[in-house]
C-alpha positions as CSV (number, residue, x, y, z in Angstrom):
1,M,155.9,-20.9,84.4
2,A,153.6,-23.1,86.8
3,A,153.9,-26.2,86.9
4,T,150.4,-28.4,85.2
5,D,149.7,-31.7,86.6
6,F,147.7,-33.1,84.5
7,R,147.1,-36.6,86.9
8,M,144.0,-38.1,86.5
9,T,142.5,-37.9,89.7
10,R,138.8,-39.6,90.6
11,R,138.3,-35.8,91.4
12,N,139.6,-34.7,87.8
13,L,137.3,-37.8,86.9
14,L,134.0,-37.0,89.1
15,I,134.6,-33.6,86.9
16,R,134.7,-34.9,83.4
17,A,131.6,-37.4,83.7
18,V,129.4,-34.8,85.3
19,A,130.5,-32.0,83.1
20,S,129.9,-34.3,80.1
21,M,126.7,-36.0,81.7
22,I,125.6,-31.8,81.6
23,F,126.6,-30.3,77.9
24,A,126.8,-34.0,76.3
25,P,123.7,-33.4,73.6
26,A,120.5,-35.6,74.1
27,I,119.4,-37.5,71.6
28,V,115.7,-38.2,71.6
29,R,112.7,-38.8,69.3
30,A,111.3,-35.8,66.8
31,A,107.9,-37.7,68.2
32,S,108.6,-37.4,71.6
33,L,108.8,-34.0,71.9
34,M,106.8,-31.8,73.0
35,P,104.7,-29.7,70.9
36,V,105.5,-25.5,70.7
37,R,103.8,-22.4,69.5
38,G,104.4,-21.3,66.2
39,L,106.9,-17.9,66.6
40,P,105.6,-14.6,65.3
41,L,108.8,-14.5,63.0
42,Q,108.3,-11.8,59.5
43,F,109.4,-14.6,57.6
44,L,106.3,-16.2,58.5
45,N,104.3,-13.4,57.7
46,P,103.3,-13.2,54.5
47,E,102.3,-9.4,53.9
48,R,105.6,-8.7,54.7
49,R,108.5,-7.9,52.8
50,I,111.8,-9.1,53.3
51,P,114.7,-7.7,52.6
52,K,116.9,-9.4,50.3
53,T,120.0,-6.4,49.6
54,V,121.8,-4.6,51.7
55,G,119.3,-1.4,50.3
56,E,116.6,-2.9,50.9
57,W,117.5,-3.4,54.5
58,Y,118.1,-0.2,55.2
59,Q,114.4,1.0,53.2
60,L,113.1,-1.0,55.6
61,S,114.4,0.6,59.0
62,F,114.2,3.8,56.5
63,Y,110.1,3.0,57.2
64,N,110.5,1.3,60.8
65,N,111.4,4.3,62.1
66,L,110.1,6.9,60.8
67,D,106.8,5.2,61.5
68,N,107.9,4.9,64.7
69,D,108.8,8.5,64.8
70,L,105.5,9.0,63.5
71,R,103.8,7.6,66.1
72,A,106.1,9.5,68.7
73,G,105.6,12.7,68.4
74,R,109.3,13.1,66.6
75,G,110.3,14.7,63.6
76,M,112.8,12.7,61.5
77,T,115.8,13.8,58.6
78,Y,117.4,12.3,55.9
79,S,120.9,11.9,57.4
80,Q,122.2,12.0,60.6
81,I,123.7,15.2,60.6
82,G,121.9,18.5,60.0
83,G,119.1,16.3,57.1
84,K,116.3,18.0,55.5
85,T,112.9,17.3,58.5
86,I,110.5,15.0,56.9
87,S,107.4,16.4,57.4
88,V,104.4,15.0,59.2
89,A,101.7,15.1,56.1
90,E,104.9,13.8,53.9
91,G,105.9,10.9,56.6
92,D,102.5,10.2,56.9
93,R,102.4,9.7,52.7
94,K,105.8,7.7,53.3
95,V,104.5,5.4,55.5
96,A,101.0,4.6,53.3
97,Q,103.5,3.9,49.6
98,A,105.5,1.6,52.4
99,R,102.4,-0.1,53.4
100,A,100.9,-0.7,50.2
101,E,104.5,-1.9,49.0
102,G,104.4,-4.5,51.7
103,W,107.4,-3.2,53.7
104,L,105.6,-2.1,56.6
105,P,102.5,-4.5,58.4
106,P,98.9,-2.8,57.2
107,H,98.2,-1.9,60.4
108,R,100.3,-1.4,63.6
109,P,98.2,-0.6,66.8
110,T,99.2,2.5,68.5
111,I,100.1,1.8,72.4
């Protein structure tokens, strides 16, 4: 086993002092902070429904993936392996219903 030297040397003292200055939390007044623009977070968007359970999160993920796949022109299936393919018309109906229920934003422009 290697011997470790824990003596306080000038070098160790300097390294610790610099590290404490770099990693020490800054305590400032909130009024002196630079104002920051609001972030476009989902929970700040009132027309968007927020999932509260795992089932609602899965439903939101399904609608988002279906919307993205329809925009990209890909087919989507219900399950991962060998599921039923959703037709474009049925997918459009599901996405319109999700928009009406607040799961998806009212309109997402195509890039």
